[in-house]
N, C-alpha and C positions, 0 to 999 in steps of 0.2 A: 572675450570665449566664445565662438557661434556656435547658438543649437540649431538641427535640423527640426523640422518641425515632425511627430511622430506617428501624423493622421494617416490612413491608405494614402487619398488623395498627393499629401505632399511625396511621399515616400513613391511615387507611380510616378510622377514627375520629374523626380529628379534619376529615376532608372531608366527614362525612354532613351531613344540612343536617334539622338535629330541628326545621327553622319548615314545615316539604314536610309535605303532605297521605297520601302515604303513609306518611313515616316515621310522625307522629302516629297515623294506623289501625292499624299494626302495632304498637306502642310500644299502642296501649290494650289487643288482645287479648292483649299480652303479658302487661300488668298487671292481667287480667281470667280471665288462669291463676293468676297468682301467689293471686290472691283464692283463687280456688276450691282450688287445692290446701290451701292454709293451711285453709281449711276442714276437709279430707279428713285433711289428717296431725291433723287434732285432735278429728279424731274414730276416731281410732288407725288410719288405713291403713297409714299406712308402717313398723309393727311388726305388723301381726297375728298376733295369739293364739292362730290353728291352721296342724294340720299337713300336711290334704288341703287340695291345688293350687284342688280344683273348690268346698273351701269358704270357700278364702280368694278366688274367685271370687265366689261370694254372698256373698259380706261386701262387697266393693269394689262391685259392683250395688248392694246394695240402703242403702250411705252415699252412691252417685252418684244415687240416686233419690234421697235424702232431702234432699239436697242439691238437688236440680233441685224440688221440690214446696215448699222454704224459700224459694229464691227464683219460683217461683210463689205463694204466700205474696202476698209483698212487694209483686208487680209488681199484685197482685191490692187488697188495703190503697190501694196508691199509686194506684191508677185510682181505687176506691171514693173516697178524700180527695176526690182531682179533681173526679169529677161531685156529690159535694155542695159543692164548694167555688163551685159554677158556676152 
């Protein structure tokens, strides 16, 4: 016999309509954020080897600029591929 948890959080979790448009939009945003965080972590944003707060802020800014440049490069490459295929 399986029992369902009775806490408020558990009940809400079972009541979520995972097929709704709102849920899908929020989930896409969450997964995009997780991908960005994963890339930033890979570039060393989680444990910087700096001591000065301003230096850490500068490093983080450079890391996010790099991530945005990579994303822009991927978009431009995909756009170029689509225009040459047409």
